[in-house]
N, CA, C and O of each residue as an XYZ file, in Angstrom:
260
protein
N       9.513     -4.486     -9.032
C      10.547     -3.935     -8.158
C      11.857     -4.689     -8.395
O      11.852     -5.919     -8.447
N      12.983     -3.971     -8.541
C      14.249     -4.652     -8.813
C      14.774     -5.399     -7.590
O      14.387     -5.129     -6.454
N      15.656     -6.333     -7.860
C      16.300     -7.081     -6.774
C      17.253     -6.168     -6.019
O      17.822     -5.240     -6.593
N      17.425     -6.437     -4.722
C      18.364     -5.681     -3.896
C      19.656     -6.466     -3.765
O      19.643     -7.695     -3.698
N      20.764     -5.755     -3.728
C      22.045     -6.431     -3.548
C      22.329     -6.622     -2.068
O      22.095     -5.729     -1.253
N      22.839     -7.800     -1.736
C      23.258     -8.097     -0.365
C      24.642     -7.507     -0.148
O      25.505     -7.601     -1.021
N      24.856     -6.899      1.011
C      26.159     -6.335      1.367
C      27.132     -7.491      1.593
O      26.925     -8.311      2.487
N      28.190     -7.557      0.786
C      29.075     -8.729      0.762
C      29.779     -9.003      2.084
O      29.859    -10.156      2.506
N      30.292     -7.970      2.747
C      31.003     -8.217      4.002
C      30.034     -8.580      5.123
O      30.399     -9.303      6.051
N      28.808     -8.085      5.042
C      27.820     -8.394      6.081
C      27.370     -9.846      6.037
O      27.138    -10.454      7.083
N      27.243    -10.405      4.849
C      26.793    -11.796      4.758
C      27.832    -12.763      5.317
O      27.493    -13.879      5.712
N      29.106    -12.338      5.353
C      30.153    -13.168      5.935
C      30.212    -13.028      7.462
O      30.682    -13.937      8.147
N      29.741    -11.905      7.992
C      29.890    -11.611      9.418
C      28.661    -11.880     10.266
O      28.788    -12.142     11.462
N      27.470    -11.823      9.673
C      26.233    -11.921     10.449
C      25.334    -13.035      9.954
O      25.318    -13.355      8.766
N      24.577    -13.629     10.887
C      23.545    -14.615     10.555
C      22.270    -14.165     11.256
O      22.322    -13.593     12.344
N      21.129    -14.422     10.631
C      19.846    -14.114     11.246
C      19.333    -15.389     11.907
O      19.292    -16.445     11.276
N      18.941    -15.293     13.174
C      18.442    -16.456     13.905
C      16.989    -16.729     13.509
O      16.376    -15.947     12.782
N      16.460    -17.826     13.987
C      15.079    -18.195     13.690
C      14.069    -17.194     14.213
O      12.997    -17.026     13.630
N      14.404    -16.525     15.316
C      13.485    -15.540     15.893
C      13.700    -14.144     15.325
O      13.009    -13.205     15.717
N      14.662    -13.995     14.394
C      14.879    -12.706     13.735
C      15.958    -11.841     14.349
O      16.159    -10.708     13.912
N      16.659    -12.349     15.357
C      17.765    -11.593     15.942
C      19.011    -11.774     15.078
O      19.074    -12.683     14.250
N      19.998    -10.905     15.277
C      21.229    -10.949     14.483
C      22.346    -11.521     15.334
O      22.650    -11.005     16.409
N      22.958    -12.598     14.839
C      24.060    -13.259     15.538
C      25.378    -12.757     14.957
O      25.511    -12.602     13.743
N      26.359    -12.503     15.841
C      27.663    -12.031     15.387
C      28.761    -12.684     16.217
O      28.508    -13.207     17.303
N      29.987    -12.646     15.689
C      31.137    -13.125     16.435
C      31.760    -11.965     17.202
O      31.572    -10.804     16.839
N      32.494    -12.275     18.251
C      33.132    -11.248     19.064
C      34.448    -10.803     18.426
O      35.089    -11.555     17.692
N      34.827     -9.573     18.723
C      36.064     -8.995     18.193
C      37.242     -9.311     19.120
O      37.072     -9.938     20.166
N      38.432     -8.870     18.724
C      39.679     -8.969     19.516
C      40.205    -10.396     19.647
O      40.817    -10.722     20.665
N      39.993    -11.240     18.671
C      40.476    -12.624     18.731
C      41.392    -12.944     17.550
O      41.663    -14.115     17.281
N      41.877    -11.904     16.834
C      42.627    -12.181     15.611
C      44.148    -12.142     15.779
O      44.847    -12.910     15.117
N      44.675    -11.285     16.631
C      46.135    -11.216     16.810
C      46.450    -10.657     18.190
O      45.555    -10.238     18.925
N      47.755    -10.656     18.535
C      48.255    -10.263     19.869
C      47.547    -11.095     20.939
O      46.956    -10.552     21.873
N      47.616    -12.416     20.788
C      46.895    -13.310     21.697
C      47.743    -13.763     22.881
O      47.213    -14.350     23.825
N      49.047    -13.504     22.849
C      49.915    -13.994     23.927
C      49.641    -13.289     25.251
O      49.748    -13.905     26.312
N      49.296    -12.027     25.205
C      49.045    -11.285     26.446
C      47.623    -11.461     26.975
O      47.321    -11.022     28.084
N      46.752    -12.096     26.198
C      45.374    -12.328     26.646
C      45.286    -13.659     27.367
O      45.907    -14.640     26.959
N      44.516    -13.688     28.436
C      44.397    -14.908     29.234
C      43.608    -15.979     28.483
O      42.859    -15.677     27.554
N      43.787    -17.222     28.896
C      43.069    -18.345     28.268
C      41.572    -18.187     28.454
O      40.795    -18.503     27.553
N      41.163    -17.700     29.618
C      39.734    -17.488     29.898
C      39.142    -16.443     28.951
O      38.038    -16.613     28.432
N      39.888    -15.368     28.738
C      39.417    -14.295     27.856
C      39.289    -14.797     26.418
O      38.294    -14.516     25.749
N      40.293    -15.540     25.943
C      40.259    -16.076     24.579
C      39.143    -17.095     24.412
O      38.503    -17.157     23.363
N      38.911    -17.892     25.445
C      37.838    -18.896     25.416
C      36.471    -18.222     25.305
O      35.607    -18.683     24.559
N      36.278    -17.139     26.043
C      35.002    -16.415     25.991
C      34.803    -15.669     24.676
O      33.667    -15.441     24.261
N      35.896    -15.286     24.019
C      35.791    -14.605     22.727
C      35.394    -15.558     21.601
O      34.965    -15.112     20.537
N      35.533    -16.862     21.825
C      35.145    -17.850     20.818
C      33.638    -17.872     20.572
O      33.178    -18.121     19.458
N      32.889    -17.607     21.627
C      31.436    -17.741     21.562
C      30.826    -16.602     20.745
O      31.320    -15.474     20.764
N      29.760    -16.912     20.037
C      29.046    -15.871     19.313
C      28.044    -15.213     20.253
O      27.724    -15.747     21.315
N      27.558    -14.051     19.847
C      26.627    -13.300     20.678
C      25.588    -12.634     19.781
O      25.694    -12.678     18.555
N      24.602    -12.030     20.388
C      23.544    -11.338     19.654
C      23.942     -9.867     19.492
O      24.407     -9.235     20.440
N      23.755     -9.333     18.284
C      24.061     -7.925     18.031
C      23.063     -7.039     18.768
O      21.937     -7.454     19.043
N      23.481     -5.820     19.085
C      22.613     -4.902     19.819
C      21.419     -4.505     18.965
O      21.486     -4.518     17.736
N      20.337     -4.156     19.628
C      19.115     -3.779     18.909
C      19.298     -2.476     18.136
O      18.615     -2.246     17.139
N      20.223     -1.618     18.593
C      20.503     -0.365     17.891
C      21.089     -0.632     16.504
O      20.793      0.093     15.554
N      21.917     -1.667     16.388
C      22.548     -2.005     15.105
C      21.747     -3.010     14.294
O      22.003     -3.185     13.102
N      20.795     -3.664     14.911
C      20.057     -4.747     14.262
C      19.334     -4.295     12.998
O      19.377     -4.990     11.983
N      18.668     -3.137     13.047
C      17.908     -2.670     11.885
C      18.832     -2.340     10.717
O      18.478     -2.585      9.564
N      20.009     -1.789     11.000
C      20.976     -1.453      9.947
C      21.493     -2.720      9.276
O      21.626     -2.779      8.054
N      21.781     -3.735     10.092
C      22.300     -5.004      9.568
C      21.250     -5.688      8.698
O      21.576     -6.255      7.654
N      19.991     -5.635      9.128
C      18.925     -6.287      8.367
C      18.688     -5.623      7.002
O      18.265     -6.286      6.055
N      18.961     -4.321      6.905
C      18.871     -3.626      5.612
C      19.962     -4.143      4.677
O      19.743     -4.275      3.473
N      21.145     -4.436      5.238
C      22.262     -4.923      4.438
C      22.084     -6.388      4.026
O      22.734     -6.857      3.092
N      21.200     -7.109      4.729
C      20.927     -8.519      4.432
C      19.443     -8.672      4.080
O      18.676     -9.197      4.888
N      19.024     -8.224      2.893
C      17.591     -8.203      2.596
C      16.939     -9.574      2.433
O      15.729     -9.697      2.625
N      17.696    -10.595      2.088
C      17.086    -11.904      1.792
C      17.434    -12.966      2.814
O      17.372    -14.154      2.497
N      17.797    -12.587      4.023
C      18.153    -13.567      5.062
C      17.003    -13.738      6.019
O      17.099    -14.518      6.966
């Protein structure tokens, strides 16, 4: 069976946890930050778990993680 290619943008955005869940960073933290509160920006720093609906798609894009 041939090797599968890893999706390049996905390997930069997602990590697989030890239990097999998909970890991702939150959106809306790249620009127009002056109008966002400090609390909102602080909470956007934290990573979160991707939804189970998207998890299977992400795992197909990351075959060797």
